[in-house]
N, C-alpha and C positions, 0 to 999 in steps of 0.2 A: 632772550632769544624771541624774535618776533614770530608771528604765526606762519608766515611764508617759509621761514627757515626751518621751523619745526616740521612743517608738512614735507619739505624736501628730505629731511633727515629720517623721519619716521615712516614715510610712505603713506601717511594718513592725510587725506585731502583737507584743505582749509575749511571747506564746507562741512565735512564730518567733524572736524575739531570744534566748530561752532555748535554743531548738533550735540556733541558731548557736553559742551558747556551749558547748553540749554537744559539738558537733563540732569545737570549737577554732577556728572561723572568726573570731570576735571575742570578746574577753574584756574586761569592764569594768575600767578601769584602777584603780578604787578601790572602797571600801565606806564607807558612812556609819557613824557611831557606832552606829546601830541595826542595822547589818549589811546594809542595802539596797545593791543594785548602783548604782554611780555611773560614768557614762560621760563620758569626756573629749571634747573637740572632735575629737581624732584618732580616737577610737573611732567617733564618728558618721560621720566621713569614710570610714572603712573599711566601715561599714554601707552607705553609699551606693555604694561601689565594688562591694560584693558584689551589691547589687541591679542595678547596671548590667551586670555580667557575666552575671547570671542572665537578664536580659532578652535577651541574645544567644543563649540556649539552652544555656548551660553547666550541667552538674550541679554540686551543691554541692562535690563532691570536686574537680572541675576548677577551680572558683572558688578553693578553698583553694590548689591548686597554682599557679594564676596569680598569686595575691597573695604567696605565700611562697617559691616555688621559683625561684631566679634562672635556672635552665636552661629554664624553661617559656616559650619565646619567643612573642611575639604573632603572628608570621607563621605559624608552624605551627598555632597555635590558630585563627586566622581561616580558614586554608585548610581545616582540618578542619570548621569550622562551615559554610563554604560548601558543602562536599561533602554534609554531613548535611542541610543545608537543601534542596539540589537533590533528594536522595533523598526527603525528606519531601514536597516539592512534587509530585514524580513520583507518589508513592503516593496523594496526595490527588487529583491529576488523574485517575489511573486509577479511583479510587473514584467521582469525580464523573461520569466517562464511563459507568461501569457503572450508576450510578443513573439517568442520563438514558436509557440504553438500556432499562432495566427499565421506566421510565416510558413510553417510546415504545411498548413492547410492550403497554401498557394492561392489566396484570393485573387480574383481578376479585377475587382473594382472596390470602391469604398463601401458599397453596400455589403459586399461579401465580408469585408473587414468588420463592419459593425455587427453583422449577424453572427460572425464568429465570436466576437467579444461577448455578445449577449448569451451565446450558448455556453461559453466557458464560465461566465458568471453563474448561469443557472446550474451547471454541474457542481459548482461550489456552494450552492444555496444551503441554508440550514433547514429548508423545508423539503421533505421527501418527495412530495408531489412535483415540485419544480425540477428536482434532479431526475425523476423518472421521465417527465415530459422531455427534458433535454436529451436524455439517452435515446428515446424513441424518435426524436425529431431528426436523427441522423438519416432516417429512411427518406426524409424529404430532401436530401441532398445538401443539408447545411454543412458548411466547412468545419470540420473538427479534426485535430491531429490525433493519430493513434496514441501518442504519448498521453494526451489528456484523458482518453478513455481508459487506458491502462491504470493511470494513477487513481482515477475515480473507482475503478473495479477493485483495486487493492485496498481501498480505505472505506468502501461502502458496507455498512452494517445492516441496513434495511433490506430484508430478503427480496421484496418486490422491486426495489430500485436496482439491487444487485443483478437480478435476472434480466432486467431491461438493459443494463450496461453490458452484460456478457453477450446478449443478443446483438447489441450495437457493435461490439468489438468483433464478433464473428463475421459481421458484414462490412467491416472497415478495410478489408484488404490485408496486404502483407505487413509484417512488422510486429504484430502482436506477440507471437511466441517468444521472440528474443527479449522483449521488454518484460513479459511475464516471468521469464526465467530469472530476471533480476529480483523479482518479488519472492521467488523461491529461496533466495539467499537472505531474506529478512530474518532478524532475530526474533520477530514476533510471530508466534504460531498462527494467529488469526490471519495475518497478511499472507502467510504461505498457503493456508487453506483456501483463501479467496483466489490466489494465483493458480492453484491446481484446478479449482473448479472452473475457472475461465479457460484454462488450457484444455480441459475436457471437452469444451464446446468448439474448439478450433480443429479443423481438419489438417491433414498433412503430416509428413514425417518429422518436421521440426517440433511440432507440439507433442507428438508421440515420444520423441527422444527425451524431452523435458519431463514428461510424465513418468518415464522409466527412471529418470534420476530421482524423482520424488518418492519412489518406493523405498529409498534408504533414509527418508526423513525421520528424525526422532519422534515426531508427533504422530500418533496413530491415526488421527483424523486426516492429516495430509496423505499418509500412505493409503488410507482407505479410499479417499476420493480418486487418487491416482489409479489404484487397482481396479476400481469399478469402471473407470474410463478405458483402461487398457484391455479389459476382457473382450469387448466387441472388436477391438483392433487386433486381436490374435496374439497378444504379447504374453507368452507363457511365464515370463518373469513375475507376473502378478499373482500366480497361484498361491504361494505361501501366505501372502497378505490376505487374500480372499479366504483361505482356510481359517486364518486367525480371526477374521471377521465373523465367520460362521460360529466359531467357538465362543467368541465374546458376545454374540447376539447383537452386533452392531451392523445394521442394514444387512442382516444375514440372508434375507430372501433375495435381495439384489445381488449379494455376493454369490449365492448358490446359482442364480441365473447366469452370472458372469462365468462361473466355473463350467456350467453346461455349454456356454458358447465357445469356451476355449477347448472343450473336449471334442474337437472336430476330427481328429485322427486317432488311431488306435494307441499309438505311443503316448500321446498327451493324455488321452482318456485314462489309460492305465496308471500314469503318473499321478493324476489328480485323485483317482480312486485310492491309490496307495497312500497318498498324503492324508486323505480323510480317515482311512482305516488306522493309520499310525496314530492320529490324534485320539481316536476312539479307544485305543488300548492304554492310554495314559491314565494312571490311577487318579491323578489330580483333576481330571476333567469332570465337572459336575454333571448330574443326571440330565438337566435341561440342555446342556451343551451336547451331550451324547445324542439326544433326540434330534437336535438340529443337524448334527453331522450325518445321522442316518437319513434324514430327509434330503440332505444335499446329494447323497449317493443316487437318489432316484433319477437325477438329471444327467448322470454320467453313463454313457454307453460302455459296452464291453464286458468281458468275462470277469475281470477283476472286481468290478462293482457288483456284478451278479453274485459272485462267490461271497463277497463281503455281506451282502444282504441275506444270503442263505444262512451264514453263520450267526448273524445278528437276530435272525428270526427265532433263535434258541437262547437269546441273551437272558441273563438273570433278571435284568430290569424289564418288567412286564411291558411297560410303555414302549420301550425300545423294540422289544421282540414283536409286539403287535404292529408297530409302524413298519418294521422291516418286512414282516410277513405280508402285509398289505401291498407294500411297494413291489415286492417280489412277484406277487400275484398279478399286478398290473403289467410288469415287464413280460411275464410269460404269456399274458393274454395278447400283448402286442406282437 
């Protein structure tokens, strides 16, 4: 079979067949009397084998080894192909994500596109300073999609960079709460904590609703961040979590302040005071926790809190009694 006929049947051009021959991948078994290449049926099968391996992503050098080297095992080859394919898909996915974010930023000219690309690269930099500058640069009107800021917020572990990213997200317009809500569904507690911290800095009912949802999170850190943010927003659902924080001594001063902010009406104030007193009566509560609960009562107005402080001023724990007596004296003086 001459080279032209082989090219027609195999779909491999005559030029490529000559290239294969120059590399030693396939050599015509014979020549005609006129010196033309003549391929045997075995040669044609080898050409199809070459094309099959190339379709898997092998280089021509790897194809040659696969066909001629007995030590070139299929298992090692396939495993390497899988790894390279994963890497290629990841790179293409990253490119697609970057293109979508540039498109979402709605650049008006090529300069805007280039500035957006530079900003997205900086947000993904390994250097914290670069990421922080990229976050703060949004104040200069650089185009960046909200999706990019949210992803950066959810994965940033440097506290300074994280603060800058949350600030940038809070000034980026709408869209942040819904995207951060997806972060609250992450199986990773750290991601959920960063999501709720970012939500805490976003105004509006949507952010507040997602913070309320976070009060049921299994991670106490997530619940704590949500409760502290909900206190100033008047969300009474945060009270149990805030009381738990006082008992645990986790941001207890901030939790007590949030309880004080929530105690704006008599009904809520009495409910908060009752919750604090209920925890004080538990035998399992340690002495230092009882002291914190007593101090938290100081910021709660109303007769329920006052009566509780009066009773605590006679507590068997001298430290608790002295604290309650002092706080009661301050209330009476006011």
